N, C-alpha and C positions, 0 to 999 in steps of 0.2 A: 554140427550134425546131432548134437545131444538133444534130448527132449522127445517126449512122445505126445503127439497131438491127437486128441480124441475128436477133433472137429470133423463133422460130417455135413456135407451140403445135401441138398434135396436129391441129387442124383445117386447118393450112396445110402440114403436113409432106408431103413427096413420097409419093405413094401414097394419100393420103387420099381421092382421088377414086374409089378402088376400094372404098370402104366399102359394105357392104350397104345398099341403099336402105331396106329395111324397118327396120333398126336405126336408121338416121339419122332416119327419119320418127318413130319411137317417141320418140327423145330430143327432137325438135322439138315433138312433140305434148305431151309432158310439160311442157316449158317454157311453152308457150302456156297450158295449163290452170292451171299454178301462177301465172303472171302475171295471168291473168283472175280467179283467186280472190283475189289479193292487192289488186286494185284494181277499177276499173270494167271491164266486159266490152267496152268500146269502145276500139279501138286509138288513136283520135284523142285520147282523154282519159286514156290509160294508157301512159306512155312505155315501160315494160318490155314490155307486151303488144305495142305497136307494133314494138319491136325484134325480138321473137320472131316475129311475123307476117312481117316483112320478111325475116328469116333463113330462114323456111320457104319463102317465095316464091322466094328466091334459089336454093334447092335444088329448085325445080320441084315443091314439094308441092302437090297438088290443092287447089283452093279449098274443096271439100266437106270434106276432111280438116281444114283449118284451122278452118272454122266449127264442125265437130263438137267439136274440142278446146276451143274457146271456150265452146260450149254446155254441155259436160261440167262446167265449173266451177260452173255455177248449179244443177246437179242434186244432190240429196241423196246419191246413190250414188257420187259422184266420190271417188276415193282422196284421202287427205290425205297429200300429199308433204312431206317434211322436207328442208331443205337442210343438207347435211353437208359438212365439209371435212376431208380427211385430209392429213397432211404426213409426208414421209419422204425417204429417199435411194434412188436407183437405182444401177445399175452405173456404175462410174467416179466415184462420189462425187457425182453430180449431185443437185440438190435438186428435189423434185417436190411440187406441190400438186395434189391430186385433189379435184374438186368433184362432188358427187353430189346427185341428187334421188331420194328413196326413200320407199316406204311400208312398209319393213321394215328398220329400222336394223341389226338383228343380221345379216340376210342380206347386206346391203351391206358391213358391216364385215368379215365373214368372207371374202367374195369378194375384196375389195380387198386385205386382208392376205395372203391366199393367193397372189394374182397377183404382188404385190410380192416376197414371200419366195421364190417359185419362180423368179424372174427377177433374182436378184442384188441385191436391195434389202431394205430394212426400213423399217417405219413408225416414226415418232417421235411425241412428244407434241405437242399443239396449240402452235403457236408455235416449233417446233423448226427450221423453215426459212423461215417467212413473213417473219421479220425481214430476210432477204436479198432481199426483193422489195418493190416499191412497188405499192400498190393504186391503179390508174388506170383510166380508161375506154379502151376499144379499139374503133375503128370500122374494119371491113375492107371494102375495095372490090376488085373484080377489076381486072386490068390494063387491061381495055377501058374503064374509067371515064374514062381520060385519061392523058396522059403525066405524068411526074414533076413537071414544072414546073406544069402545070395543077392537079394535086392539091395540091401544096405551097401554091400561092397561095390556093386555096379553103380549105385547112385553116387557114392563117394568118389569113385574113379571118374565119373562123368562130370563132377563139379556141382552136384546138388547141395542144398543147405540143410535139409532135414528129411527124415523118412519116418512114416508112421505105418506099421504093418499090423493087420488084424485078420481074423478069419474071413472078413468081408473083402480083403484085398490090400493093396499097397498104395499109399499116397506119398509122392515124392515132390518135395517143395524146392523151388529154385528162386534165385534172384529174378526180379521182373525181366531184366534184359537178357537173362541166360536161358529162358524157357526152351526155345527151339534148338539151341545148340546142345543142351542137356538131353532133350528128347531124341535128337538125332544120334547122340552117342550111346544112348541106352538101347536103341532098336536092335543093333546086332547081337546084344547080349540077352535081352528080355523079350524081343519081338515088338510088334506094333502095340502102342499103348491104347487103352480104352478111350482115353481123352488126354489132351494136352492144351491147357488154356490158362489165361490170366485169371487169377482168383483173388478173393478177399479172405485173408486169414485173420481171425479175431485175436486180439492181444490178450483178452481175458474171457473166460467162459461164464455163463449163467446157468445154474442148475434150475430146471423147471419141474415143479411139482405135478402130480397126476392131473389135477383139474385144469391147470394151464396148459399142460402138454396135450391134452385131448383137443383143446381149442386151437392150439398152435398147429398140430398136425392137420386139422381140418383146413386151416388157412393155407398151409403149404400145398395141400391137395388141390384147393381151388385155384391157386396161382399156377400150379403145374398143369392144370387142365386148360389154361389160357394159352392159345397158340403163340401169342406175342411174347410171352414170358419165356426167356431162355434158361435162366438160372436164378436160384434164390440162395443167398449166402446168409448165415446167421451165427450168432455166438451162443446158441443154446446147447445144452447138454441134458439129455434125458436118460435116466438110469435104466439099465437093462430090465430090471424087474417091473418098472413102470411101463416100458414098451411092451413087455409080455402081457401085462394085465390089459393094456389097451388093444392088444391083438393086432 
């Protein structure tokens, strides 16, 4: 459990709260539909669906929207979404893993490749950067879930592997196969999580200077605006004073 991770993905990055709600709801709806199609349409019996529903509730997505997304999975006219992962490098040599859910592989590949190329990066082959990450479970809680000691004790009791707490919230890391069991054990103590998903945790971090950070943040924003892109993981670290100057 030792160690403090400063890793932040695009969902926790400063300014993420300014994302367009419609775009955010679209991504959440897509994940709910995919989760419901892959298993039972009952959150209590489908861990991935439960995590998706909890994530939607944490973002104040209306209950009607959530139920429509679940119902859509059982209809014959629902889109068939495919999970795709892209790997590559961004400005400053940072490694990026881009996860998408798409009903049009060609469209998504073109959009992602263009976004990366226009903002100081390039895509690589599958496996080109993922070897520098560990595949783990990540459970996110807001700062209001409790202080660092309370969250640490709860995570330790639940079987988590590491905890990182800051003023932005708490990140609880688990072994890949333990994600849903740990999330279930935490809920009675800390409440419903903001998110619980499989994640890519970097083994080493890259400090990004101000010039590269500006381009990198622009790239992340462009990717975040793409409905097909669900999450972007990276091994970048941007100093607080640099973030403040970039505004």
